[in-house]
C-alpha positions as CSV (number, residue, x, y, z in Angstrom):
1,M,0.0,0.0,0.0
2,H,1.3,3.5,-0.8
3,P,0.6,6.9,0.8
4,G,-2.7,8.2,-0.4
5,D,-4.2,4.8,-1.2
6,D,-7.7,4.3,0.2
7,M,-7.8,2.2,3.3
8,P,-10.7,1.3,5.5
9,A,-10.8,3.9,8.3
10,R,-10.6,1.4,11.2
11,S,-8.1,-1.2,9.9
12,W,-4.7,-1.4,11.6
13,A,-1.6,-0.1,9.8
14,V,2.0,0.9,10.4
15,Y,3.0,4.2,9.0
16,L,6.2,6.2,8.5
17,L,6.3,10.0,8.4
18,R,9.1,12.1,7.0
19,C,9.5,15.2,9.3
20,A,10.6,18.7,8.2
21,D,14.0,18.1,9.8
22,G,14.5,15.0,7.7
23,S,13.9,12.5,10.5
24,L,11.5,9.6,10.2
25,Y,8.7,8.8,12.7
26,C,7.1,5.3,12.8
27,G,3.8,4.5,14.4
28,A,0.8,2.1,14.3
29,T,-2.8,3.1,14.3
30,N,-6.3,1.8,13.6
31,D,-7.6,5.3,12.5
32,M,-5.1,6.8,10.0
33,D,-7.1,10.0,9.4
34,R,-7.4,10.8,13.1
35,R,-3.7,10.0,13.7
36,L,-2.4,12.1,10.8
37,A,-4.6,15.0,11.9
38,A,-3.1,14.7,15.5
39,H,0.4,14.9,14.0
40,G,-0.6,17.9,11.8
41,R,-2.1,19.8,14.8
42,G,1.1,19.2,16.9
43,R,-0.6,16.8,19.3
44,V,2.2,14.2,19.0
45,K,5.2,15.0,21.1
46,Y,8.0,13.8,18.7
47,T,6.6,15.5,15.6
48,R,5.3,18.7,17.3
49,G,8.6,20.5,16.7
50,R,9.3,18.9,13.4
51,L,6.2,20.1,11.4
52,P,5.2,19.8,8.7
53,V,5.3,16.0,8.3
54,E,4.7,14.0,5.2
55,L,3.3,10.5,5.0
56,A,6.2,8.4,3.5
57,H,4.9,4.8,3.8
58,V,1.8,2.9,4.9
59,E,1.7,-0.8,5.6
60,P,-1.6,-2.5,6.3
61,A,-1.7,-5.0,9.2
62,A,-4.3,-7.8,9.9
63,D,-4.7,-6.8,13.6
64,K,-3.2,-4.8,16.4
65,G,-0.6,-7.4,17.3
66,E,0.7,-7.6,13.8
67,A,0.8,-3.8,13.5
68,L,2.8,-3.5,16.8
69,R,5.2,-6.3,15.7
70,R,5.8,-4.5,12.3
71,E,6.2,-1.2,14.0
72,A,8.9,-2.7,16.3
73,A,10.6,-4.3,13.2
74,W,10.7,-1.0,11.4
75,K,12.1,0.7,14.4
76,R,15.0,-1.8,14.7
77,L,16.1,-1.1,11.1
78,P,18.9,1.5,10.5
79,R,17.8,4.7,8.9
80,K,19.4,3.8,5.6
81,E,17.5,0.5,5.4
82,K,14.2,2.3,6.2
83,L,14.8,4.8,3.3
84,R,15.7,1.9,1.0
85,R,12.5,0.0,1.8
86,I,10.4,3.2,1.4
87,A,11.9,3.8,-2.0
88,C,11.4,0.1,-3.0
89,A,7.8,0.1,-1.9
90,G,7.2,3.3,-3.9
91,S,8.6,1.8,-7.1
92,Q,6.8,-1.6,-6.7
93,L,10.0,-3.6,-6.2
94,E,9.7,-6.8,-4.2
95,L,10.8,-6.4,-0.6
96,P,12.1,-9.2,1.6
97,A,9.5,-11.1,3.7
98,K,8.0,-9.1,6.5
99,D,9.8,-11.2,9.2
100,E,13.2,-10.5,7.7
101,T,14.3,-7.4,9.7
102,K,18.1,-8.0,9.5
103,P,20.2,-9.2,6.6
104,S,21.7,-12.7,7.3
105,L,25.4,-12.8,7.8
106,P,27.6,-15.4,6.1
107,S,28.5,-18.2,8.5
108,S,32.2,-17.0,8.5
109,L,31.2,-13.7,10.2
110,G,30.8,-13.4,13.9
111,T,28.1,-11.4,15.7
112,R,30.2,-8.2,15.4
113,G,30.6,-8.6,11.6
114,R,34.3,-9.5,11.8
115,A,35.6,-12.5,9.9
116,R,36.4,-15.5,12.2
117,R,38.7,-18.3,11.3
118,V,36.8,-21.4,10.1
119,R,38.6,-24.7,10.8
């Protein structure tokens, strides 16, 4: 789903806003119109000092639990990866499965990304 696409008013969704200072805000809601209006009126603490905001991405979710899990997954991603996924979604490119929040490392790499000796 892309920003501006019609969506039932009470369905759950995860959304990303691009703030005036260039930062990204991620949230989940079951009433997108109400939530965007709250952001626009300065009623959300994080975006209050970063107005105006622009809807960058909307991802529908089946229920509240899925929306909160997807929100947490988006928040774990580095900024660069968020921007890449937003751009890919806008151009209709296929994204990795929803549960893939981190790229897999080759087995020769340790948890810190350094090569380890394989015997």
